[in-house]
Backbone of each chain as nested JSON, in Angstrom:
{
  "chains": [
    {"id": "A", "residues": [
      {"number": 1, "name": "MET", "atoms": {"N": [71.956, -91.461, -118.355], "CA": [71.594, -89.807, -118.137], "C": [72.433, -89.291, -116.823]}},
      {"number": 2, "name": "LYS", "atoms": {"N": [72.925, -88.532, -116.883], "CA": [73.85, -87.998, -115.874], "C": [73.006, -86.627, -114.767]}},
      {"number": 3, "name": "PHE", "atoms": {"N": [72.82, -87.141, -113.385], "CA": [72.258, -86.07, -112.717], "C": [73.07, -85.558, -111.963]}},
      {"number": 4, "name": "LEU", "atoms": {"N": [73.0, -84.555, -111.115], "CA": [73.313, -83.858, -109.842], "C": [72.36, -83.433, -108.88]}},
      {"number": 5, "name": "ALA", "atoms": {"N": [72.839, -83.952, -107.465], "CA": [71.729, -83.991, -106.459], "C": [72.519, -83.157, -105.477]}},
      {"number": 6, "name": "GLU", "atoms": {"N": [71.749, -81.74, -105.075], "CA": [71.962, -80.92, -103.537], "C": [71.405, -81.312, -103.045]}},
      {"number": 7, "name": "ILE", "atoms": {"N": [71.821, -81.968, -101.4], "CA": [71.427, -82.168, -100.748], "C": [71.378, -81.588, -99.32]}},
      {"number": 8, "name": "ASP", "atoms": {"N": [70.489, -80.862, -98.39], "CA": [71.189, -80.402, -98.042], "C": [70.368, -81.205, -96.183]}},
      {"number": 9, "name": "VAL", "atoms": {"N": [70.546, -81.122, -94.983], "CA": [70.89, -82.122, -94.032], "C": [70.606, -81.443, -92.269]}},
      {"number": 10, "name": "MET", "atoms": {"N": [69.446, -80.57, -91.823], "CA": [69.254, -80.004, -91.176], "C": [68.831, -80.391, -89.721]}},
      {"number": 11, "name": "PRO", "atoms": {"N": [69.867, -80.349, -88.807], "CA": [68.762, -80.401, -87.196], "C": [67.447, -79.937, -87.383]}},
      {"number": 12, "name": "LYS", "atoms": {"N": [66.804, -80.887, -86.604], "CA": [64.85, -80.708, -86.791], "C": [64.754, -79.466, -85.435]}},
      {"number": 13, "name": "LYS", "atoms": {"N": [64.134, -78.541, -85.968], "CA": [64.053, -77.323, -85.153], "C": [63.764, -77.331, -83.547]}},
      {"number": 14, "name": "GLU", "atoms": {"N": [63.24, -78.45, -83.236], "CA": [63.093, -78.955, -81.923], "C": [64.229, -79.308, -81.231]}},
      {"number": 15, "name": "ILE", "atoms": {"N": [65.282, -80.0, -82.215], "CA": [66.658, -80.321, -81.632], "C": [67.548, -79.275, -81.251]}},
      {"number": 16, "name": "LEU", "atoms": {"N": [68.279, -79.474, -79.958], "CA": [69.39, -78.467, -79.54], "C": [70.504, -78.488, -80.846]}},
      {"number": 17, "name": "ASP", "atoms": {"N": [71.074, -77.424, -81.323], "CA": [72.105, -77.5, -82.504], "C": [73.354, -76.976, -81.142]}},
      {"number": 18, "name": "PRO", "atoms": {"N": [74.079, -77.572, -80.826], "CA": [75.345, -77.112, -80.051], "C": [76.404, -76.194, -80.674]}},
      {"number": 19, "name": "GLN", "atoms": {"N": [76.281, -76.889, -81.763], "CA": [77.143, -76.496, -82.804], "C": [77.152, -74.659, -83.483]}},
      {"number": 20, "name": "GLY", "atoms": {"N": [75.452, -74.471, -83.547], "CA": [75.049, -73.665, -84.384], "C": [75.261, -72.493, -83.217]}},
      {"number": 21, "name": "LYS", "atoms": {"N": [74.946, -73.047, -81.569], "CA": [75.023, -72.21, -80.669], "C": [76.062, -71.296, -80.12]}},
      {"number": 22, "name": "ALA", "atoms": {"N": [76.994, -72.307, -80.415], "CA": [78.898, -71.949, -79.964], "C": [79.154, -70.695, -81.223]}},
      {"number": 23, "name": "VAL", "atoms": {"N": [78.596, -71.043, -82.44], "CA": [78.892, -69.931, -83.738], "C": [78.082, -69.001, -83.131]}},
      {"number": 24, "name": "THR", "atoms": {"N": [77.115, -69.105, -82.862], "CA": [76.325, -67.646, -82.789], "C": [76.604, -66.807, -81.803]}},
      {"number": 25, "name": "GLY", "atoms": {"N": [76.949, -67.296, -80.444], "CA": [78.295, -66.652, -79.624], "C": [79.211, -65.98, -79.886]}},
      {"number": 26, "name": "SER", "atoms": {"N": [79.875, -66.808, -80.812], "CA": [81.016, -66.42, -81.994], "C": [80.83, -64.815, -82.645]}},
      {"number": 27, "name": "MET", "atoms": {"N": [79.981, -64.796, -83.193], "CA": [79.697, -64.098, -83.747], "C": [79.885, -62.454, -82.861]}},
      {"number": 28, "name": "LYS", "atoms": {"N": [79.238, -62.176, -81.894], "CA": [79.36, -61.273, -81.063], "C": [80.75, -61.035, -80.922]}},
      {"number": 29, "name": "ASN", "atoms": {"N": [81.837, -62.059, -80.464], "CA": [82.964, -61.687, -80.348], "C": [83.646, -60.91, -81.841]}},
      {"number": 30, "name": "LEU", "atoms": {"N": [83.588, -61.662, -82.835], "CA": [83.925, -60.756, -84.359], "C": [82.939, -59.78, -84.419]}},
      {"number": 31, "name": "GLY", "atoms": {"N": [82.274, -58.913, -84.025], "CA": [81.663, -57.757, -83.863], "C": [80.522, -57.81, -84.903]}},
      {"number": 32, "name": "LEU", "atoms": {"N": [79.999, -58.906, -84.942], "CA": [78.719, -59.151, -86.074], "C": [77.832, -59.457, -84.873]}},
      {"number": 33, "name": "ALA", "atoms": {"N": [77.641, -58.724, -83.861], "CA": [76.341, -59.464, -83.422], "C": [74.887, -59.346, -83.716]}},
      {"number": 34, "name": "GLU", "atoms": {"N": [74.501, -58.675, -84.746], "CA": [73.821, -58.828, -85.925], "C": [72.849, -60.414, -85.771]}},
      {"number": 35, "name": "ILE", "atoms": {"N": [73.914, -61.295, -86.216], "CA": [73.945, -62.481, -86.782], "C": [73.359, -63.344, -85.261]}},
      {"number": 36, "name": "LEU", "atoms": {"N": [71.972, -63.824, -85.704], "CA": [71.439, -64.416, -84.41], "C": [70.899, -65.952, -85.45]}},
      {"number": 37, "name": "ASN", "atoms": {"N": [70.648, -66.881, -84.233], "CA": [70.075, -68.3, -84.303], "C": [70.942, -68.854, -85.432]}},
      {"number": 38, "name": "VAL", "atoms": {"N": [72.144, -68.969, -85.504], "CA": [72.957, -70.245, -86.426], "C": [72.745, -70.896, -86.377]}},
      {"number": 39, "name": "ARG", "atoms": {"N": [72.193, -71.857, -87.568], "CA": [72.173, -73.719, -87.187], "C": [73.243, -73.897, -88.307]}},
      {"number": 40, "name": "ILE", "atoms": {"N": [73.852, -74.826, -88.128], "CA": [74.515, -75.496, -88.918], "C": [74.24, -77.242, -88.881]}},
      {"number": 41, "name": "GLY", "atoms": {"N": [73.992, -77.784, -90.311], "CA": [73.81, -79.177, -90.799], "C": [74.819, -79.297, -92.193]}},
      {"number": 42, "name": "LYS", "atoms": {"N": [74.354, -80.771, -93.047], "CA": [75.613, -80.786, -94.03], "C": [74.8, -80.569, -95.136]}},
      {"number": 43, "name": "HIS", "atoms": {"N": [75.716, -80.024, -96.101], "CA": [75.535, -79.924, -97.587], "C": [76.623, -80.881, -98.559]}},
      {"number": 44, "name": "ILE", "atoms": {"N": [75.531, -82.121, -99.201], "CA": [75.761, -82.663, -99.774], "C": [75.38, -82.634, -101.239]}},
      {"number": 45, "name": "THR", "atoms": {"N": [76.307, -82.625, -101.884], "CA": [76.537, -83.196, -103.23], "C": [76.775, -84.321, -103.906]}},
      {"number": 46, "name": "LEU", "atoms": {"N": [75.957, -84.964, -104.691], "CA": [76.566, -85.897, -105.412], "C": [76.104, -86.304, -106.843]}},
      {"number": 47, "name": "GLU", "atoms": {"N": [76.505, -87.261, -107.591], "CA": [76.227, -87.43, -109.154], "C": [75.097, -89.309, -109.301]}},
      {"number": 48, "name": "ILE", "atoms": {"N": [74.507, -88.846, -110.192], "CA": [73.724, -90.104, -110.157], "C": [73.349, -90.742, -111.795]}},
      {"number": 49, "name": "GLU", "atoms": {"N": [73.895, -91.539, -111.814], "CA": [73.542, -92.108, -113.119], "C": [72.447, -92.622, -113.253]}},
      {"number": 50, "name": "ALA", "atoms": {"N": [71.337, -91.973, -114.169], "CA": [70.214, -92.623, -114.158], "C": [69.058, -92.435, -115.689]}},
      {"number": 51, "name": "GLU", "atoms": {"N": [68.529, -93.179, -115.481], "CA": [67.054, -93.054, -117.332], "C": [66.678, -91.877, -117.217]}},
      {"number": 52, "name": "ASN", "atoms": {"N": [66.319, -91.17, -116.079], "CA": [65.384, -90.108, -116.002], "C": [65.434, -89.559, -114.457]}},
      {"number": 53, "name": "GLU", "atoms": {"N": [64.531, -88.131, -114.302], "CA": [64.988, -87.376, -113.531], "C": [63.892, -88.224, -112.204]}},
      {"number": 54, "name": "ALA", "atoms": {"N": [63.296, -88.431, -112.882], "CA": [62.274, -89.372, -111.554], "C": [62.955, -90.475, -110.934]}},
      {"number": 55, "name": "ILE", "atoms": {"N": [63.58, -91.4, -111.489], "CA": [64.443, -92.251, -110.954], "C": [65.718, -91.92, -110.187]}},
      {"number": 56, "name": "ALA", "atoms": {"N": [66.073, -90.665, -110.692], "CA": [67.212, -89.804, -110.204], "C": [66.786, -89.099, -108.787]}},
      {"number": 57, "name": "SER", "atoms": {"N": [65.627, -88.91, -108.568], "CA": [65.278, -88.226, -107.417], "C": [64.763, -89.576, -106.665]}},
      {"number": 58, "name": "ALA", "atoms": {"N": [63.95, -90.574, -107.002], "CA": [63.864, -92.04, -105.851], "C": [64.937, -92.304, -105.59]}},
      {"number": 59, "name": "LYS", "atoms": {"N": [66.293, -92.32, -106.482], "CA": [67.88, -92.766, -105.783], "C": [68.211, -92.052, -104.424]}},
      {"number": 60, "name": "THR", "atoms": {"N": [67.71, -90.738, -104.803], "CA": [68.2, -89.884, -103.777], "C": [67.412, -90.056, -102.219]}},
      {"number": 61, "name": "GLU", "atoms": {"N": [65.825, -89.741, -102.889], "CA": [65.625, -90.056, -101.514], "C": [66.127, -91.075, -100.599]}},
      {"number": 62, "name": "GLU", "atoms": {"N": [66.085, -92.47, -101.098], "CA": [66.714, -93.73, -100.631], "C": [68.087, -93.369, -100.342]}},
      {"number": 63, "name": "ALA", "atoms": {"N": [69.211, -93.083, -100.361], "CA": [70.437, -92.05, -99.899], "C": [70.111, -91.441, -99.152]}},
      {"number": 64, "name": "CYS", "atoms": {"N": [68.958, -90.364, -98.823], "CA": [68.986, -89.744, -98.045], "C": [68.371, -90.421, -96.875]}},
      {"number": 65, "name": "LYS", "atoms": {"N": [67.641, -91.629, -96.945], "CA": [66.698, -91.853, -95.682], "C": [67.806, -93.629, -95.14]}},
      {"number": 66, "name": "ASN", "atoms": {"N": [68.873, -93.705, -96.075], "CA": [69.49, -95.209, -95.549], "C": [70.42, -94.545, -95.019]}},
      {"number": 67, "name": "LEU", "atoms": {"N": [71.16, -93.61, -95.274], "CA": [72.497, -93.328, -95.169], "C": [72.772, -91.751, -94.785]}},
      {"number": 68, "name": "LEU", "atoms": {"N": [72.291, -90.749, -95.657], "CA": [72.885, -89.058, -94.884], "C": [72.593, -88.538, -94.139]}},
      {"number": 69, "name": "ALA", "atoms": {"N": [70.875, -89.199, -93.94], "CA": [70.315, -88.242, -92.531], "C": [69.836, -89.303, -91.655]}},
      {"number": 70, "name": "ASN", "atoms": {"N": [70.066, -88.908, -90.307], "CA": [69.41, -89.759, -89.462], "C": [68.143, -88.554, -89.096]}},
      {"number": 71, "name": "LEU", "atoms": {"N": [66.967, -89.583, -89.44], "CA": [65.869, -89.132, -89.789], "C": [65.263, -88.64, -88.188]}},
      {"number": 72, "name": "ILE", "atoms": {"N": [65.641, -89.436, -87.293], "CA": [65.294, -89.034, -85.49], "C": [65.403, -87.452, -85.698]}},
      {"number": 73, "name": "MET", "atoms": {"N": [66.711, -86.867, -85.79], "CA": [67.049, -85.58, -85.439], "C": [67.122, -84.71, -86.29]}},
      {"number": 74, "name": "GLU", "atoms": {"N": [67.275, -85.298, -87.632], "CA": [67.27, -84.37, -88.891], "C": [66.738, -84.55, -89.742]}},
      {"number": 75, "name": "SER", "atoms": {"N": [66.199, -83.26, -90.27], "CA": [65.483, -83.377, -91.65], "C": [66.589, -83.077, -93.06]}},
      {"number": 76, "name": "TYR", "atoms": {"N": [65.758, -83.76, -94.28], "CA": [66.51, -83.459, -95.453], "C": [65.617, -82.991, -96.665]}},
      {"number": 77, "name": "THR", "atoms": {"N": [66.396, -81.606, -97.255], "CA": [65.539, -81.434, -98.399], "C": [67.002, -82.103, -99.783]}},
      {"number": 78, "name": "PHE", "atoms": {"N": [66.086, -81.88, -100.265], "CA": [67.109, -81.586, -102.147], "C": [66.479, -81.7, -103.299]}},
      {"number": 79, "name": "LYS", "atoms": {"N": [67.122, -81.203, -104.435], "CA": [67.172, -81.029, -105.837], "C": [67.524, -81.664, -106.467]}},
      {"number": 80, "name": "VAL", "atoms": {"N": [66.968, -82.166, -107.545], "CA": [67.867, -82.9, -108.681], "C": [68.138, -82.172, -109.772]}},
      {"number": 81, "name": "ILE", "atoms": {"N": [69.18, -81.631, -110.705], "CA": [69.438, -81.484, -111.817], "C": [70.164, -81.766, -112.54]}},
      {"number": 82, "name": "PRO", "atoms": {"N": [69.575, -82.241, -114.151], "CA": [70.734, -83.007, -115.423], "C": [72.236, -82.46, -115.369]}},
      {"number": 83, "name": "ALA", "atoms": {"N": [73.107, -83.128, -115.176], "CA": [74.459, -82.489, -115.251], "C": [74.847, -81.668, -116.628]}}
    ]},
    {"id": "B", "residues": [
      {"number": 1, "name": "MET", "atoms": {"N": [65.345, -55.017, -90.387], "CA": [64.395, -56.186, -90.943], "C": [65.039, -56.49, -91.005]}},
      {"number": 2, "name": "LYS", "atoms": {"N": [64.568, -57.912, -90.829], "CA": [65.172, -59.438, -90.687], "C": [65.233, -60.228, -91.963]}},
      {"number": 3, "name": "PHE", "atoms": {"N": [66.43, -60.689, -92.11], "CA": [66.757, -61.409, -93.112], "C": [67.462, -62.936, -92.918]}},
      {"number": 4, "name": "LEU", "atoms": {"N": [67.404, -63.818, -93.792], "CA": [67.65, -65.172, -93.325], "C": [68.662, -65.484, -94.625]}},
      {"number": 5, "name": "ALA", "atoms": {"N": [69.896, -66.353, -94.239], "CA": [70.654, -66.654, -94.801], "C": [71.469, -67.64, -94.997]}},
      {"number": 6, "name": "GLU", "atoms": {"N": [70.866, -68.315, -96.324], "CA": [71.389, -69.826, -96.547], "C": [72.568, -69.819, -97.32]}},
      {"number": 7, "name": "ILE", "atoms": {"N": [73.602, -70.633, -96.608], "CA": [75.305, -70.907, -96.86], "C": [75.533, -71.883, -96.639]}},
      {"number": 8, "name": "ASP", "atoms": {"N": [76.211, -72.266, -98.174], "CA": [77.067, -74.161, -98.21], "C": [78.551, -73.573, -98.14]}},
      {"number": 9, "name": "VAL", "atoms": {"N": [79.092, -74.115, -97.541], "CA": [80.177, -74.238, -97.239], "C": [80.828, -75.652, -97.78]}},
      {"number": 10, "name": "MET", "atoms": {"N": [81.567, -76.144, -98.727], "CA": [82.15, -77.159, -99.722], "C": [83.632, -77.044, -99.803]}},
      {"number": 11, "name": "PRO", "atoms": {"N": [84.111, -78.376, -99.462], "CA": [85.98, -78.787, -99.621], "C": [86.148, -78.235, -100.958]}},
      {"number": 12, "name": "LYS", "atoms": {"N": [87.226, -77.59, -101.263], "CA": [87.734, -77.152, -102.86], "C": [87.944, -78.169, -103.636]}},
      {"number": 13, "name": "LYS", "atoms": {"N": [87.586, -78.125, -104.803], "CA": [87.493, -79.35, -105.905], "C": [88.645, -80.245, -105.66]}},
      {"number": 14, "name": "GLU", "atoms": {"N": [89.967, -79.546, -105.491], "CA": [91.108, -79.796, -105.229], "C": [91.65, -80.703, -104.164]}},
      {"number": 15, "name": "ILE", "atoms": {"N": [90.893, -80.702, -103.425], "CA": [91.143, -81.037, -102.342], "C": [90.17, -82.209, -101.653]}},
      {"number": 16, "name": "LEU", "atoms": {"N": [91.207, -83.002, -101.245], "CA": [90.409, -84.758, -100.967], "C": [89.492, -84.907, -100.152]}},
      {"number": 17, "name": "ASP", "atoms": {"N": [88.018, -85.592, -100.367], "CA": [87.11, -85.131, -99.317], "C": [87.034, -86.453, -98.781]}},
      {"number": 18, "name": "PRO", "atoms": {"N": [87.631, -86.903, -97.36], "CA": [87.637, -88.134, -97.16], "C": [86.162, -88.984, -96.772]}},
      {"number": 19, "name": "GLN", "atoms": {"N": [85.305, -87.897, -95.834], "CA": [84.443, -88.406, -95.425], "C": [83.302, -88.348, -96.712]}},
      {"number": 20, "name": "GLY", "atoms": {"N": [83.3, -88.114, -98.149], "CA": [82.748, -88.127, -99.194], "C": [82.838, -89.585, -99.924]}},
      {"number": 21, "name": "LYS", "atoms": {"N": [84.177, -89.385, -99.967], "CA": [84.591, -90.776, -100.109], "C": [84.071, -92.28, -99.642]}},
      {"number": 22, "name": "ALA", "atoms": {"N": [84.468, -91.567, -98.372], "CA": [83.856, -92.957, -97.674], "C": [82.298, -93.296, -97.755]}},
      {"number": 23, "name": "VAL", "atoms": {"N": [81.637, -91.694, -97.909], "CA": [79.911, -92.205, -97.93], "C": [79.802, -92.753, -99.374]}},
      {"number": 24, "name": "THR", "atoms": {"N": [80.794, -92.205, -100.603], "CA": [80.608, -92.798, -102.046], "C": [80.514, -94.643, -102.111]}},
      {"number": 25, "name": "GLY", "atoms": {"N": [82.012, -94.806, -101.226], "CA": [82.474, -96.409, -101.167], "C": [80.616, -97.264, -100.275]}},
      {"number": 26, "name": "SER", "atoms": {"N": [80.058, -96.948, -99.282], "CA": [79.136, -97.154, -98.49], "C": [77.665, -97.256, -99.862]}},
      {"number": 27, "name": "MET", "atoms": {"N": [77.624, -96.131, -100.443], "CA": [76.358, -96.034, -101.51], "C": [76.482, -97.863, -102.193]}},
      {"number": 28, "name": "LYS", "atoms": {"N": [77.345, -98.338, -102.552], "CA": [77.935, -99.631, -103.458], "C": [76.793, -100.612, -102.364]}},
      {"number": 29, "name": "ASN", "atoms": {"N": [77.455, -100.983, -101.178], "CA": [77.211, -101.621, -100.632], "C": [75.166, -101.367, -100.123]}},
      {"number": 30, "name": "LEU", "atoms": {"N": [74.912, -100.33, -100.341], "CA": [73.03, -99.995, -99.394], "C": [72.488, -100.537, -101.566]}},
      {"number": 31, "name": "GLY", "atoms": {"N": [73.159, -100.918, -101.92], "CA": [72.699, -100.95, -103.235], "C": [72.322, -99.897, -104.67]}},
      {"number": 32, "name": "LEU", "atoms": {"N": [73.325, -98.873, -104.046], "CA": [73.145, -98.041, -105.246], "C": [74.575, -97.325, -105.408]}},
      {"number": 33, "name": "ALA", "atoms": {"N": [74.724, -98.672, -106.526], "CA": [76.286, -98.192, -107.339], "C": [75.817, -97.222, -108.498]}},
      {"number": 34, "name": "GLU", "atoms": {"N": [74.716, -96.581, -108.205], "CA": [74.446, -95.289, -109.525], "C": [75.131, -93.653, -108.989]}},
      {"number": 35, "name": "ILE", "atoms": {"N": [75.362, -94.118, -107.943], "CA": [75.46, -92.841, -106.986], "C": [76.986, -92.632, -106.965]}},
      {"number": 36, "name": "LEU", "atoms": {"N": [77.495, -91.484, -107.563], "CA": [79.045, -91.418, -107.157], "C": [79.785, -90.154, -106.901]}},
      {"number": 37, "name": "ASN", "atoms": {"N": [81.113, -89.702, -106.612], "CA": [81.511, -88.579, -105.89], "C": [80.477, -88.215, -105.329]}},
      {"number": 38, "name": "VAL", "atoms": {"N": [80.345, -88.621, -104.084], "CA": [79.836, -88.113, -103.029], "C": [80.528, -86.881, -102.468]}},
      {"number": 39, "name": "ARG", "atoms": {"N": [80.263, -85.388, -102.27], "CA": [81.31, -84.711, -101.401], "C": [80.177, -84.016, -100.226]}},
      {"number": 40, "name": "ILE", "atoms": {"N": [80.888, -83.773, -99.087], "CA": [80.06, -83.095, -98.008], "C": [81.196, -82.07, -97.572]}},
      {"number": 41, "name": "GLY", "atoms": {"N": [79.64, -80.973, -97.475], "CA": [80.144, -79.913, -96.676], "C": [79.049, -79.856, -95.574]}},
      {"number": 42, "name": "LYS", "atoms": {"N": [79.295, -77.938, -95.113], "CA": [78.274, -77.843, -94.288], "C": [76.841, -76.907, -95.067]}},
      {"number": 43, "name": "HIS", "atoms": {"N": [76.13, -76.883, -94.29], "CA": [75.089, -75.808, -94.823], "C": [74.942, -75.045, -93.231]}},
      {"number": 44, "name": "ILE", "atoms": {"N": [74.485, -73.854, -93.917], "CA": [74.475, -72.99, -92.64], "C": [73.601, -72.072, -92.314]}},
      {"number": 45, "name": "THR", "atoms": {"N": [72.31, -71.739, -91.618], "CA": [71.337, -71.039, -91.929], "C": [71.086, -69.895, -90.713]}},
      {"number": 46, "name": "LEU", "atoms": {"N": [71.326, -68.541, -91.149], "CA": [71.543, -67.651, -90.086], "C": [70.414, -66.547, -90.117]}},
      {"number": 47, "name": "GLU", "atoms": {"N": [70.229, -65.382, -89.041], "CA": [69.668, -64.559, -89.397], "C": [70.459, -63.272, -88.891]}},
      {"number": 48, "name": "ILE", "atoms": {"N": [69.857, -62.032, -89.528], "CA": [70.617, -61.094, -89.921], "C": [69.509, -60.089, -89.895]}},
      {"number": 49, "name": "GLU", "atoms": {"N": [69.711, -59.081, -88.567], "CA": [69.409, -57.516, -88.559], "C": [69.881, -56.547, -88.95]}},
      {"number": 50, "name": "ALA", "atoms": {"N": [69.395, -56.132, -89.859], "CA": [69.989, -55.179, -91.046], "C": [69.106, -54.081, -91.543]}},
      {"number": 51, "name": "GLU", "atoms": {"N": [69.455, -53.161, -92.013], "CA": [68.718, -52.434, -92.734], "C": [68.176, -52.595, -93.856]}},
      {"number": 52, "name": "ASN", "atoms": {"N": [69.306, -53.016, -94.807], "CA": [68.306, -53.525, -96.261], "C": [69.179, -54.858, -96.935]}},
      {"number": 53, "name": "GLU", "atoms": {"N": [69.156, -54.923, -97.385], "CA": [69.317, -56.593, -97.8], "C": [70.789, -56.122, -98.374]}},
      {"number": 54, "name": "ALA", "atoms": {"N": [71.379, -55.439, -99.055], "CA": [73.162, -55.275, -99.359], "C": [73.967, -54.975, -97.931]}},
      {"number": 55, "name": "ILE", "atoms": {"N": [73.293, -54.202, -96.798], "CA": [74.036, -54.788, -95.568], "C": [73.675, -56.412, -95.322]}},
      {"number": 56, "name": "ALA", "atoms": {"N": [72.602, -56.963, -94.781], "CA": [72.849, -58.17, -94.804], "C": [73.619, -59.155, -95.33]}},
      {"number": 57, "name": "SER", "atoms": {"N": [73.758, -58.79, -96.748], "CA": [75.196, -60.039, -97.749], "C": [76.265, -59.759, -97.163]}},
      {"number": 58, "name": "ALA", "atoms": {"N": [77.358, -58.102, -97.09], "CA": [77.889, -57.784, -96.407], "C": [78.412, -58.322, -95.249]}},
      {"number": 59, "name": "LYS", "atoms": {"N": [77.235, -58.607, -94.322], "CA": [77.056, -59.073, -93.096], "C": [77.7, -60.768, -92.992]}},
      {"number": 60, "name": "THR", "atoms": {"N": [76.738, -61.378, -93.763], "CA": [77.039, -62.689, -93.828], "C": [78.533, -62.695, -94.621]}},
      {"number": 61, "name": "GLU", "atoms": {"N": [78.724, -62.54, -96.268], "CA": [79.978, -62.331, -96.556], "C": [81.204, -62.385, -95.438]}},
      {"number": 62, "name": "GLU", "atoms": {"N": [80.997, -61.843, -94.267], "CA": [81.877, -61.22, -93.357], "C": [81.881, -62.722, -92.192]}},
      {"number": 63, "name": "ALA", "atoms": {"N": [80.439, -63.161, -92.22], "CA": [81.225, -64.043, -91.372], "C": [81.124, -65.338, -91.982]}},
      {"number": 64, "name": "CYS", "atoms": {"N": [81.168, -65.839, -92.862], "CA": [81.659, -67.041, -93.939], "C": [83.38, -66.304, -93.369]}},
      {"number": 65, "name": "LYS", "atoms": {"N": [83.404, -65.529, -94.096], "CA": [85.418, -65.213, -94.227], "C": [85.642, -65.22, -93.15]}},
      {"number": 66, "name": "ASN", "atoms": {"N": [85.404, -64.723, -92.094], "CA": [86.208, -64.76, -90.696], "C": [85.794, -65.938, -89.6]}},
      {"number": 67, "name": "LEU", "atoms": {"N": [84.744, -66.73, -90.072], "CA": [84.645, -67.886, -88.874], "C": [84.027, -68.865, -89.784]}},
      {"number": 68, "name": "LEU", "atoms": {"N": [83.074, -68.756, -90.477], "CA": [82.837, -70.337, -90.755], "C": [83.023, -70.989, -92.339]}},
      {"number": 69, "name": "ALA", "atoms": {"N": [84.093, -70.509, -93.015], "CA": [85.149, -70.859, -94.024], "C": [86.533, -71.049, -93.695]}},
      {"number": 70, "name": "ASN", "atoms": {"N": [87.199, -72.111, -93.933], "CA": [88.338, -72.086, -94.122], "C": [88.815, -71.343, -95.361]}},
      {"number": 71, "name": "LEU", "atoms": {"N": [88.874, -70.755, -95.751], "CA": [89.399, -70.204, -96.919], "C": [90.23, -70.87, -98.013]}},
      {"number": 72, "name": "ILE", "atoms": {"N": [90.987, -71.319, -96.966], "CA": [92.516, -72.189, -97.632], "C": [91.949, -73.741, -98.18]}},
      {"number": 73, "name": "MET", "atoms": {"N": [90.409, -74.575, -97.723], "CA": [90.599, -75.627, -97.975], "C": [88.983, -75.482, -98.79]}},
      {"number": 74, "name": "GLU", "atoms": {"N": [88.058, -74.308, -97.912], "CA": [86.925, -74.762, -98.742], "C": [86.064, -73.259, -99.29]}},
      {"number": 75, "name": "SER", "atoms": {"N": [85.343, -73.538, -100.217], "CA": [84.622, -72.195, -100.382], "C": [83.516, -72.391, -100.164]}},
      {"number": 76, "name": "TYR", "atoms": {"N": [82.692, -70.747, -100.653], "CA": [81.126, -70.945, -100.162], "C": [80.19, -70.226, -100.691]}},
      {"number": 77, "name": "THR", "atoms": {"N": [79.081, -70.352, -100.759], "CA": [78.196, -69.23, -101.609], "C": [77.409, -69.58, -100.336]}},
      {"number": 78, "name": "PHE", "atoms": {"N": [76.346, -68.471, -100.856], "CA": [75.253, -67.89, -100.119], "C": [74.152, -67.263, -100.751]}},
      {"number": 79, "name": "LYS", "atoms": {"N": [73.347, -67.345, -100.095], "CA": [72.165, -66.345, -100.181], "C": [71.102, -65.822, -99.655]}},
      {"number": 80, "name": "VAL", "atoms": {"N": [70.76, -64.195, -99.684], "CA": [70.043, -63.457, -98.351], "C": [68.828, -63.555, -98.734]}},
      {"number": 81, "name": "ILE", "atoms": {"N": [67.798, -63.767, -98.156], "CA": [66.242, -63.156, -98.493], "C": [66.007, -63.089, -96.937]}},
      {"number": 82, "name": "PRO", "atoms": {"N": [64.983, -61.905, -97.496], "CA": [64.241, -61.151, -96.569], "C": [63.234, -62.463, -95.565]}},
      {"number": 83, "name": "ALA", "atoms": {"N": [63.391, -62.501, -94.347], "CA": [62.763, -63.001, -93.404], "C": [61.162, -62.789, -93.495]}}
    ]}
  ]
}
């Protein structure tokens, strides 16, 4: 069976996000001063061939831990759905 | 009122995603050959001060169009929720 995973990898709250800070500053110049506290991370989609959803989730978790996220600076969330 | 927006900015389907391709290749070396077709975009969170949800959505849309996404190569989706 094929599954689709959607993963968000974000800088941890305690970690300064300079890209987000820069974008927050730019919002003012665009006339969007109501927008605050921009934080920028990664959104990753992938396909998994697995027998069931539990295995697909485990594989996604393994990919996040070993490759997609830097656990010192980033945290991740994901959801897996049948494709 | 304060709202929270979650935005996904992804490379369009027709556009080659070299970062995603490289990560897909690395999955094999990690023993995760079941993972295919990795695509990598941005996940952005921000806060908006607005009178109601419709205004908050309009402001988010404006930010996406004018700053956060490159509409030639990327598409975006977002949801706005009360904070």
